[in-house]
Each structure stands twice: as C-alpha cells, then as structure tokens.
C-alpha positions, 0 to 999 in steps of 0.5 A: 760679202759677195765679190764674184766677177760679173759675167760678160754682157750685163749692164755696166756699173758706175758709182751714183749718188748718196750723201757724204759724211764726216765734213767739218762744221760749215761744210756743205753736204755732198754726194758720193757715187753709187751704181747705176748701170748703163749700156756704154755711157758713163754713170753720173753722181753728185759729188762735193765741189771742193777740197777741205783740209790743211796743206803741209807746210813744205812744197810737195810734188802733186800731179793729176793722174793720167794712168793707173796701174793695178796689181799684176801690171794691167794699165788703164788711162785715167781721164778727168771726170768733172761735174755737170749740174752736180753730176760726176761724168765717168768716162764711157767704155770698159778701158778707161777710168775717171779721176774726180777733179773735185778731189785730191791730186796724187801727192797732195798732203791730204784728201782722197784721190778718187777713181771711179769706173765701170765693172762691165758694160752691156756692149763690151762685157768685162771692164778694167775695174773688174780687177778690183774684185780680186784685189787683196790688202797689201797689194800696190796700186800705182798712179802716173802722170806729168812724168811722176809716179805715186804708189799706194798700198791697199789697206781696206776693201769694203762692199756696201749697199749702194745707198750706204756708200757714204755712211760706211766708207767716207769714200769722198772725204777730203779731211783725211790723210792722203790716200787713193780710193777706187770705186766700182760696183759689185754684188747681185745685179737687179735690173728691176732695182736699177743695177748692182745692189752694192759698191766696191770701195778699195782704199789705199794709203800713200807709200811713195812719190817719185819724179 
C-alpha cells in the first residue's frame, strides 16, 4: 500500500466520515473520520457520542493527553477535539493534534484513545503527523498530560480507502481493550475527488503508565 510522504504545498488531509462497526446490541451507529483536505482549517468528522465498555474494578490513573511524542522524539501539543453538530473539529495548522473527547482517555481500562491530525496543508506544507507515514511496528508512542505519562507500542499500520475506514480498522471502537489510535491521510491526492484517497490508521497497545 502506498505510504509516501506527501509533498509540501498540497492541501491538508484530516479524517472525515464513515460508519463505525463492532458496537454491541443497542449501540447507536456511529461515524469515524476519513480525509477531507482544507487549506489550513480543520476537517470535520462525525463520531460516536460516548464510550462503551466495562471499567476495571480497581482505580486506574487516567488523564487527558496534552502532548504526544512520536518515535525519534518529535513532540506536538494535543488539544481536545469535540463535536459540533456531530462533527469532529480537528485543530487547525500543521503542528497540533486533536484528541477525540468522546473516546477513551490515556490510562482508561478499555477503549480507543483517538488522535487525529493533518498530514500536510496547502499553506504550511508537511504536518506533524506526516511522521506516521514512516512509523513501524514495535516503535513506541508516548502520551503526556496532568503530570502523567502513558506509553504505547505500535502493533499495526493499515492504509484503507477513506470510505472503508470503519469496516477495515474499527478505529473508533470503544469496546476494545485499551489502545491508542492515530489517524491521518495517505495515498494519492485527487482534488477532483475531494482529497487524499486513503486513511492511515496506526494502532498501538498500552505498555506502561506512570505518575
């Protein structure tokens, strides 16, 4: 699957909408991001409104991530990405990442911590999440916030058509064991079709949590 780093000067890609699968009976159908490039503004994506799952019986440290550190040490601020009219508001610009506030927090006993961001923008060029195009299984991603640190080891990297994100990755699943999911765009860029043709989904399993 193509994973070449986009060239500077193309429109930015952020996740936009496809339905989520894998929810238990009675769970409302949800939407997860695919790619819609914009010059500098954030893309939007419909997302499910709440977590699903059963907490562990013991108290755990949990926190909202405010910084992400990718392999190699590059850091970026993480801002809450809420929903407006059912649409996920991804932060503008190339240097910031959005944490979906309808999903899990770092350290939760279940569910996906979902971070979404641009791969590039027309105005600013290559974005922070372009680094995901070179990440490999086994590498470690770190989340920080409120004086805590959570570490995750990359377990899978998939590239899927933007209209098949949910059916092939379950990226926004909140019934799963706790994990980190990083989403950006990839593949060929076709302005006539609205942007990049694929989504890149990097999944990482929790391996450590410290105060």
